C-alpha positions in Angstrom: -1.1 -59.8 32.5 -1.1 -59.5 28.7 -4.8 -60.6 28.6 -5.6 -58.0 31.2 -4.0 -55.2 29.1 -5.8 -56.4 26.0 -9.1 -56.5 27.8 -8.6 -53.0 29.2 -7.8 -51.6 25.7 -11.0 -53.1 24.3 -13.1 -51.5 27.2 -11.5 -48.1 26.5 -12.3 -48.5 22.8 -16.0 -49.0 23.5 -16.4 -46.2 26.0 -18.2 -43.0 24.8 -15.5 -40.4 24.0 -16.0 -36.8 25.2 -13.8 -34.0 24.0 -11.1 -32.4 26.1 -10.2 -28.8 25.4 -6.8 -27.7 24.2 -5.6 -24.4 22.9 -2.5 -23.7 20.8 -0.5 -20.7 22.2 0.3 -19.2 18.8 1.7 -19.9 15.3 5.3 -20.2 16.3 4.4 -22.9 18.8 1.9 -24.6 16.6 3.6 -26.3 13.6 1.5 -28.8 11.8 4.1 -31.5 10.6 2.9 -35.1 10.5 4.5 -37.3 13.1 6.8 -40.2 12.1 4.2 -42.6 13.6 1.4 -41.1 11.5 3.5 -41.5 8.4 4.1 -45.1 9.0 0.5 -46.3 9.4 -2.6 -46.3 7.2 -4.9 -43.8 8.8 -8.7 -44.3 8.8 -10.9 -42.0 6.7 -12.4 -39.0 8.6 -15.1 -36.6 7.5 -16.4 -33.5 9.3 -19.7 -31.7 8.9 -20.4 -28.3 10.4 -23.4 -26.1 11.0 -22.6 -22.4 10.4 -23.4 -19.9 13.2 -26.5 -17.8 12.7 -26.9 -14.1 12.9 -24.3 -11.2 12.4 -20.8 -11.8 13.4 -18.5 -9.1 14.9 -14.8 -9.5 14.9 -13.3 -11.3 17.9 -16.7 -12.2 19.4 -17.0 -15.7 20.7 -18.9 -17.9 18.3 -19.9 -21.6 18.5 -19.7 -24.1 15.6 -21.8 -27.3 15.7 -19.9 -30.2 14.1 -19.9 -33.9 13.7 -17.0 -36.2 12.8 -17.3 -39.7 11.4 -14.4 -42.1 11.3 -14.4 -44.9 8.7 -12.0 -47.7 7.9 -9.4 -46.9 5.3 -10.0 -48.2 1.8 -6.7 -50.0 2.1 -6.0 -52.2 5.0 -9.3 -52.1 6.8 -9.6 -51.1 10.4 -6.3 -50.0 11.9 -5.0 -49.2 15.4 -6.5 -46.6 17.6 -5.7 -42.9 16.8 -6.0 -39.7 18.7 -8.0 -36.9 17.0 -8.4 -33.2 17.4 -11.0 -30.9 15.9 -9.6 -27.4 15.6 -10.1 -23.9 14.2 -7.6 -22.9 11.5 -6.8 -19.3 12.2 -5.5 -18.6 8.7 -2.0 -17.6 10.0 -0.4 -21.0 10.1 -1.7 -21.4 13.6 -4.4 -23.5 15.3 -7.0 -22.1 17.6 -8.9 -23.9 20.3 -9.2 -27.7 19.8 -11.5 -30.5 21.0 -9.5 -33.6 21.7 -10.7 -37.2 21.2 -8.2 -39.7 22.4 -8.0 -43.4 21.5 -10.7 -43.8 18.8 -10.9 -46.0 15.7 -13.3 -46.8 12.9 -16.2 -47.0 13.1 -16.7 -44.0 15.4 -18.5 -40.7 15.4 -18.6 -37.7 17.8 -21.2 -37.6 20.4 -24.3 -35.6 19.4 -24.3 -31.8 19.8 -20.5 -31.4 19.7 -19.6 -27.8 19.6 -16.3 -26.0 19.0 -15.8 -22.6 20.7 -13.8 -20.1 18.8 -13.3 -16.3 18.4 -14.3 -14.6 15.1 -11.3 -13.4 13.0 -10.7 -9.7 12.1 -13.5 -7.9 10.2 -13.9 -8.1 6.5 -16.5 -8.3 3.7 -16.0 -12.0 3.0 -13.9 -13.7 5.7 -13.3 -17.5 5.3 -13.3 -19.6 8.5 -12.1 -23.2 8.5 -12.6 -26.1 10.9 -10.2 -29.1 10.7 -10.2 -32.7 11.9 -6.6 -34.0 12.3 -4.5 -36.5 14.1 -3.4 -35.2 17.5 0.2 -33.8 17.6 1.9 -32.9 20.8 5.3 -31.5 21.9 4.7 -32.7 25.4 3.2 -29.4 26.5 0.9 -28.2 23.7 -1.6 -30.1 21.6 -2.2 -29.2 18.0 -3.1 -30.5 14.5 -0.8 -33.2 13.2 -2.1 -34.8 9.9 -5.2 -33.0 8.5 -7.8 -35.6 7.6 -10.7 -33.4 6.5 -11.9 -29.7 6.7 -14.9 -27.6 6.1 -15.0 -23.8 5.4 -17.6 -21.1 5.4 -17.5 -17.5 4.4 -19.3 -14.6 6.2 -19.1 -10.8 6.4 -17.7 -9.7 9.8 -18.2 -6.3 11.2 -16.1 -4.0 13.4 -17.2 -1.3 15.9 -15.9 2.2 16.5 -16.1 5.2 18.8 -14.6 8.7 18.5 -13.1 10.7 21.4 -11.8 14.2 21.8 -8.6 13.6 23.8 -7.1 17.1 24.5 -6.8 20.6 23.2 -3.7 22.8 23.2 -3.7 26.6 23.7 -0.8 28.3 22.0 -2.5 31.8 22.2 -5.7 32.6 24.0 -8.6 34.5 22.4 -9.1 36.7 25.4 -6.2 38.8 26.6 -5.0 36.4 29.4 -7.4 33.4 29.9 -10.2 31.7 28.1 -13.3 30.0 29.5 -13.5 27.1 27.1 -16.5 25.0 26.1 -16.3 21.8 24.0 -18.6 19.8 21.8 -18.1 16.7 19.7 -20.5 15.0 17.2 -20.2 12.1 14.8 -22.5 10.5 12.2 -22.5 7.4 10.0 -23.5 9.1 6.7 -27.0 10.3 7.8 -28.0 7.4 10.1 -29.3 8.4 13.5 -29.7 12.0 12.4 -32.5 12.5 14.8 -30.1 11.9 17.7 -28.2 15.0 16.8 -31.4 17.0 17.5 -31.2 15.8 21.1 -27.6 16.5 21.9 -27.1 16.7 25.6 -24.4 16.6 28.2 -24.4 12.8 28.5 -21.5 11.6 30.6 -21.9 7.9 29.9 -20.0 5.7 27.5 -21.7 4.9 24.2 -22.7 1.4 23.0 -24.2 0.0 19.9 -27.5 -0.5 21.7 -27.5 3.1 23.0 -25.5 5.3 20.6 -24.5 8.8 21.6 -23.8 10.9 18.6 -23.3 14.3 20.3 -21.8 15.6 23.5 -21.7 19.2 24.6 -21.3 22.1 24.6 -19.8 21.5 28.1 -17.5 23.8 30.0 -14.0 22.5 30.4 -12.9 22.1 34.0 -13.8 24.5 36.8 -11.5 27.4 35.9 -10.2 29.3 33.0 -7.3 28.1 30.9 -4.1 29.8 29.7 -1.3 28.4 27.5 -0.8 24.6 27.6 -2.2 21.2 26.8 -5.4 20.2 28.5 -6.6 16.5 28.6 -10.3 15.9 28.0 -12.3 13.1 29.6 -15.8 11.7 29.0 -16.0 13.2 25.5 -16.6 10.0 23.5 -19.3 9.4 20.9 -20.5 6.3 19.0 -20.7 3.3 18.8 -20.8 2.7 15.0 -20.7 -0.8 13.4 -19.6 -1.5 9.9 -18.3 -4.2 7.6 -15.0 -3.0 6.0 -15.4 -2.2 2.4 -19.2 -2.1 2.6 -19.3 1.6 1.5 -20.3 4.5 3.7 -18.2 6.7 5.9 -17.7 8.0 9.4 -17.8 11.8 9.8 -17.1 13.6 13.0 -16.3 17.1 14.1 -15.6 19.3 17.1 -15.9 22.9 18.2 -13.9 24.6 21.0 -15.0 28.1 21.9 -14.4 30.8 24.5 -17.4 32.0 26.4 -16.6 34.1 29.4 -19.0 37.0 28.9 -21.4 36.3 31.7 -23.6 39.5 31.6 -26.2 37.5 29.8 -25.7 33.8 30.4 -29.1 33.0 29.1 -27.9 34.2 25.7 -25.5 31.2 25.6 -27.9 28.6 26.9 -30.7 29.7 24.6 -29.0 30.9 21.4 -25.3 30.4 21.2 -25.3 26.8 22.3 -27.9 26.0 19.6 -25.9 27.9 17.0 -22.8 25.9 17.8 -24.6 22.5 17.7 -26.6 23.4 14.6 -23.5 24.7 12.7 -21.5 21.5 13.5 -24.4 19.2 12.6 -24.8 21.0 9.3 -21.2 20.4 8.4 -21.3 16.7 9.2 -24.5 16.0 7.4 -23.4 17.4 4.1 -22.5 14.9 1.4 -19.4 16.7 0.3 -16.5 14.3 -0.5 -14.3 16.1 2.0 -16.0 18.0 4.9 -14.9 21.4 5.9 -11.9 20.9 8.1 -11.8 24.5 9.3 -15.0 26.5 9.7 -13.8 28.7 12.5 -14.3 31.7 10.2 -18.0 30.8 9.6 -18.7 30.5 13.3 -16.9 33.7 14.0 -19.5 35.6 12.1 -22.1 34.8 14.7 -23.1 37.5 17.2 -20.5 36.7 19.9 -20.1 39.2 22.8 -16.9 40.6 24.4 -13.9 38.5 23.6 -16.0 35.3 23.1 -16.0 33.2 20.0 -14.7 30.0 18.4 -11.1 28.9 18.8 -11.2 25.5 16.9 -13.8 24.0 14.6 -13.2 21.2 12.1 -14.7 18.0 10.6 -13.1 14.8 9.5 -14.4 12.0 7.2 -13.0 8.5 7.1 -14.2 6.2 4.3 -15.4 2.7 5.2 -13.0 1.0 2.7 -10.1 -1.4 2.9 -7.3 0.9 1.7 -4.5 2.0 4.2 -6.1 5.4 4.9 -9.6 4.0 5.4 -11.4 3.5 8.7 -10.4 -0.2 8.7 -6.9 0.4 7.5 -6.1 3.0 10.1 -7.3 0.9 13.0 -6.7 -2.7 12.0 -3.2 -3.1 13.4 -3.4 -1.1 16.7 -7.1 -0.8 17.5 -6.9 3.0 17.5 -5.9 6.0 15.3 -4.9 9.2 16.9 -4.2 12.5 15.2 -3.5 16.1 16.1 -5.4 18.7 14.1 -4.0 21.7 12.3 -3.5 24.9 14.3 -6.7 26.9 14.1 -6.1 30.7 14.1 -9.0 33.0 14.9 -9.1 36.8 14.7 -10.1 38.1 18.2 -12.1 41.3 18.7 -10.4 44.6 19.0 -8.9 45.1 22.5 -8.9 41.3 23.2 -5.2 40.7 22.5 -3.6 38.5 19.9 -5.4 36.1 17.6 -6.2 32.8 19.3 -4.2 29.7 18.2 -5.6 26.3 19.2 -5.2 22.7 18.1 -7.0 19.5 19.3 -6.2 15.8 19.4 -8.8 13.1 18.6 -8.8 9.3 18.4 -10.9 6.8 16.6 -11.2 3.7 18.7 -11.9 0.3 17.3 -13.8 -1.1 20.2 -14.1 -4.6 18.8 -10.3 -4.9 18.3 
């Protein structure tokens, strides 16, 4: 019986070893203490080599690391008993990501050709360090993780994030007309001056933006199917983007909105031909300026245009978020939650004589970190 067991162990040692997959559930469940057994034996020497992924990396995208591990006898004691190894991603937060498992190997041994470790890119940054470990296998009976680190390799890359901007809702505290407003909405965004030509083709696109097909402008589009009075009104399909940036790599995201009342229908062609163009052109002009802080309230400027009846702007503002790493930057505001939502100031506009009280509007917008 003993000879049979010994023969079986030799056969296992000569078999080609293919990795099994294991994933650690999180830092609290993934300690990395050496086992008592590992402390009591002389471990073989392990070395790992990796091939960095090619091309740009976006946060949390799946990436693949080519690697090879070589196991050599220890300088002291020569070849020792079989060991169980894992090759893992170190997530940088005292936790271990996905691991490849190689059970029952000993010197001299190396991984099969073309071994690949699947992992997800960490959060975005200008110089993010990623690390791959080869360790003895540790297990609590349920999870498998890194026990004694034997070797590691690191590489550093810029990692980008992606963003969109949405107009979520507007609130009417006082209408511009005496009783109800016929509201139209428009939203635009630019990354400094990139894609400026897309602003010249602003249309009523209803789809969702992507990095391959950016949408920098939507509107003007009429809100709903009827006029609005006092209250808060949710907005759908008013999202522009996407924008991609490496945090701290300079630049800024600038976006703005205009809400206006247009219920004077005697000459509808006047809106479609002239006023719509004025609204789009005025907003584009505010966004494309290189002022450190864009004009957050330009309702007065737009109110000087030749509006008819009780028509005219009710909210108009622009916001700029710097692509930095500080807490109030584009990255800082979205890193922990994946979104940053804000209500605007209350925009107060003087209505024409006979139209009632001054209008009072505010809007709510959100910057979404789509790669979060």
